[in-house]
N, C-alpha and C positions, 0 to 999 in steps of 0.2 A: 502449500505443495504446487509447482509451478505445473506439474501435469492436468491435474485436476483443475486448478486457474484457466488453463490454457482450452479445455475442454470446454468450460461453461462461458467460454470468451467467446469462442468460436459456433458455441452450441445454445444461447439463451433459455428456449424453451426445451428445451431436453424434458424439465420434470413435467410440458404437458404431453410427450410421447412425437414431439416433432423432431428427431432425431437424424443429423446427417448421415447420407451416404458415407463407407467407406469402401474407399475402391481400392485393390490391390492385387495384383501376380495372380495368375491361376497358369498351372502349366501341368502337363502328363505324369509329371513325378507325384506332384500330389493326389491327382486322383487318383494313382495307381497304390499308394500310402492309404489312403482314405477306404479303396477298395480290400486292401491286408488286413488293415485295422480289421473292419467290420467284420469279414470272414472269419478271421481270428477268433472274436466274441463270438461269434454263430458256434463255430465250432467248440471250442471253449466250454460254450453255455451248456451242449449235448453230448461234452465226456468224450467228445471225438480228439483221437492225437492230432495236432496239428498238421504235421507231415503225412501222416495217412489220408487225413482229410482232405487236403491237396490234393493228393494222386487220386484219389477215389471222384473226386470232384472233378478232375482236369481228363480221366477217363469214360468221364460219360459225357463231356463236352465235346469227348473229340467224335463217340458214337456218332 
């Protein structure tokens, strides 16, 4: 597998826990996606309808 070979070639000490850092783009839409996904999980866990929960949360934040 070429991808595994590339990884091991670039990061020979990975088995010792010495991994190379991953660098990637972070933008506002990624942040809002994460918040949206997390909020939906919390609401679903508490059996709260997503739309109603979002409306109620928005009302609390606006007050």
